[in-house]
C-alpha positions as CSV (number, residue, x, y, z in Angstrom):
1,M,41.5,29.0,148.5
2,K,41.1,26.6,151.3
3,F,37.6,25.7,153.2
4,K,37.3,25.1,157.2
5,S,34.5,24.9,159.4
6,N,35.1,28.7,160.7
7,Y,37.1,30.7,158.0
8,V,38.0,30.7,154.6
9,S,41.5,31.4,153.5
10,F,43.0,32.9,150.1
11,W,46.3,31.3,149.2
12,K,48.6,32.6,146.2
13,G,51.4,29.4,146.4
14,K,52.4,28.8,149.8
15,K,51.5,31.8,151.1
16,V,48.4,33.1,152.5
17,V,47.1,36.5,151.5
18,V,43.6,36.9,153.7
19,Y,41.7,34.9,155.9
20,I,37.7,35.2,156.4
21,N,36.5,34.0,159.9
22,K,32.9,33.9,160.9
23,G,32.0,35.3,164.2
24,K,28.7,35.3,166.0
25,K,27.4,38.8,164.4
26,Y,30.1,39.3,161.8
27,L,32.8,38.3,159.4
28,S,36.8,39.1,160.1
29,V,39.0,39.9,157.3
30,D,42.2,39.3,158.5
31,M,45.7,39.8,156.9
32,V,48.9,38.3,158.6
33,S,51.7,41.2,158.7
34,S,54.6,38.8,160.9
35,V,54.8,36.0,162.1
36,D,57.9,34.3,164.2
37,W,56.9,31.1,166.3
38,R,60.3,31.8,168.0
39,G,59.1,35.0,169.8
40,D,60.8,37.3,167.9
41,V,58.1,39.1,165.2
42,N,59.8,42.2,165.6
43,S,62.9,41.0,163.5
44,K,61.5,39.9,160.6
45,N,60.4,42.1,157.8
46,H,56.8,42.8,158.0
47,F,53.7,43.8,155.8
48,I,52.8,47.5,156.7
49,L,49.1,48.1,155.6
50,D,48.7,51.7,154.4
51,D,45.0,52.0,155.5
52,S,44.2,55.7,155.1
53,K,40.2,55.3,156.4
54,Q,41.5,53.2,159.3
55,Y,39.5,50.4,159.0
56,F,41.9,47.6,159.9
57,K,43.3,47.1,163.5
58,L,46.5,45.7,164.2
59,Y,46.5,42.9,167.1
60,E,50.4,42.1,168.0
61,S,51.4,39.1,170.2
62,E,54.9,37.7,171.0
63,Y,54.5,35.6,167.8
64,K,52.4,37.2,165.3
65,K,51.2,40.9,164.1
66,I,47.8,40.8,162.2
67,Y,45.6,43.5,160.6
68,Y,41.9,42.6,161.2
69,H,38.6,44.3,160.1
70,H,35.3,43.3,161.2
71,L,33.1,43.6,158.1
72,N,29.5,45.3,158.7
73,Q,26.8,47.0,156.3
74,K,28.8,50.0,156.5
75,T,31.9,48.5,155.0
76,D,33.1,50.2,151.8
77,I,33.7,46.8,149.6
78,D,35.7,48.6,147.0
79,Y,38.2,49.8,149.6
80,L,38.3,46.6,151.6
81,Y,39.1,45.1,148.2
82,M,42.0,47.9,147.7
83,M,43.4,46.7,151.0
84,I,43.8,42.9,150.1
85,K,45.1,43.5,146.6
86,Q,47.6,45.6,148.7
87,K,48.5,43.0,150.6
88,Y,48.6,40.8,147.4
89,D,50.7,43.1,145.7
90,S,53.2,43.6,148.6
91,M,54.1,39.5,148.3
92,G,56.0,39.7,145.4
93,L,53.3,37.8,143.2
94,T,51.8,38.4,140.0
95,P,49.9,41.6,140.1
96,L,46.0,41.0,141.0
97,K,43.9,42.1,138.0
98,I,40.3,43.6,138.6
């Protein structure tokens, strides 16, 4: 876990699992799908989130794809945990235990 002034990031080894960013009225949970700083983000293998409740939106640019969700009082924390666990488990790391 790394703390910065505007966000917290959770890491496993050298890979980021999730970022939690603070905004004025919400916290944003961000999960990177794919990054390619050469500008060919679609050429790499990328993480696809299986989000049946459609909590997360996909931000896409030339360099990165990021799933994000703005936390609010209606957010189902258990479901959010399942989405983060899905990202963690997809990274080929030791399974995250509840």
